[in-house]
C-alpha positions in Angstrom: 21.2 -169.8 -161.4 17.8 -171.2 -162.7 16.0 -170.0 -159.6 17.2 -166.5 -159.9 16.2 -165.9 -163.7 13.0 -167.5 -163.1 12.5 -165.0 -160.4 13.7 -162.1 -162.7 11.4 -163.6 -165.6 8.4 -163.4 -163.0 9.3 -159.7 -161.9 9.4 -158.8 -165.6 6.2 -160.5 -166.6 4.1 -158.7 -163.6 5.6 -155.2 -164.3 5.0 -155.8 -168.3 1.5 -156.3 -167.5 1.1 -153.3 -165.3 3.1 -151.1 -167.9 0.3 -152.4 -170.5 -2.5 -151.8 -168.5 -1.3 -148.4 -167.7 -1.2 -147.2 -171.3 -4.0 -145.5 -173.3 -5.6 -147.3 -176.2 -5.6 -145.5 -179.8 -9.2 -144.4 -179.1 -8.2 -142.4 -175.8 -7.1 -139.6 -178.1 -10.3 -138.5 -178.9 -11.4 -138.1 -175.4 -8.3 -135.3 -175.3 -10.3 -133.1 -177.4 -13.4 -132.9 -174.8 -11.1 -131.5 -172.0 -9.5 -134.6 -170.7 -6.1 -133.5 -172.0 -2.8 -134.8 -170.8 -0.8 -131.4 -170.6 -1.1 -131.5 -166.9 0.7 -134.8 -166.4 4.2 -135.5 -165.1 5.8 -136.0 -168.5 3.8 -133.4 -170.2 1.5 -133.8 -173.3 3.2 -136.3 -175.4 6.0 -137.6 -173.0 3.9 -140.1 -171.0 3.0 -142.1 -174.1 6.6 -142.0 -175.4 8.2 -143.1 -172.0 5.5 -146.0 -171.4 6.0 -147.4 -174.9 10.0 -147.5 -174.5 9.4 -148.8 -171.1 7.2 -151.5 -172.4 9.3 -152.5 -175.4 12.5 -152.7 -173.2 10.5 -154.9 -170.6 9.0 -157.1 -173.5 12.4 -157.5 -174.9 13.7 -158.5 -171.5 11.0 -161.1 -171.2 11.7 -162.5 -174.3 15.4 -162.9 -173.8 14.4 -164.5 -170.2 11.9 -166.9 -172.0 14.6 -167.9 -174.3 17.2 -168.4 -171.6 14.8 -170.6 -169.2 14.1 -172.7 -172.6 17.8 -173.5 -173.0 18.1 -174.4 -169.2 15.1 -176.8 -169.5 16.4 -178.3 -172.5 19.8 -178.9 -171.2 18.2 -180.3 -167.9 16.0 -182.7 -170.1 18.9 -184.0 -172.0 20.7 -184.4 -168.8 18.1 -187.0 -167.6 17.9 -188.6 -171.0 21.5 -189.6 -171.0 22.2 -193.3 -170.2 26.2 -192.7 -169.3 25.5 -190.3 -166.6 24.0 -191.5 -163.2 20.8 -189.9 -162.1 21.9 -189.3 -158.7 25.7 -189.0 -157.0 24.6 -190.9 -154.0 25.9 -194.3 -153.6 23.7 -197.4 -154.5 22.1 -198.9 -150.9 23.8 -202.0 -150.1 22.3 -205.1 -148.5 22.4 -205.2 -144.4 25.0 -207.7 -143.1 23.3 -210.3 -141.1 26.6 -212.0 -139.9 26.2 -215.4 -141.0 
């Protein structure tokens, strides 16, 4: 479960960085008045920004949730290692070889 959650977390992080880099900054709106308009984009004039903003918000929320879940699993694992009543491993203790004397 921890490995799957960690893989999902890494994938979300990479996609989130990609979506953030795709977005235009606040100053990009000034360039639209000089002929670099976004009316010809796939999402229309305002649809692209709205789609990217919402997708980024959803990815950021998922990233936050997976971060909390990973922190919870790490805390449980640390508590299990610190407990004295639980053996560290389930394998039996090694025995001394029988010399036959």
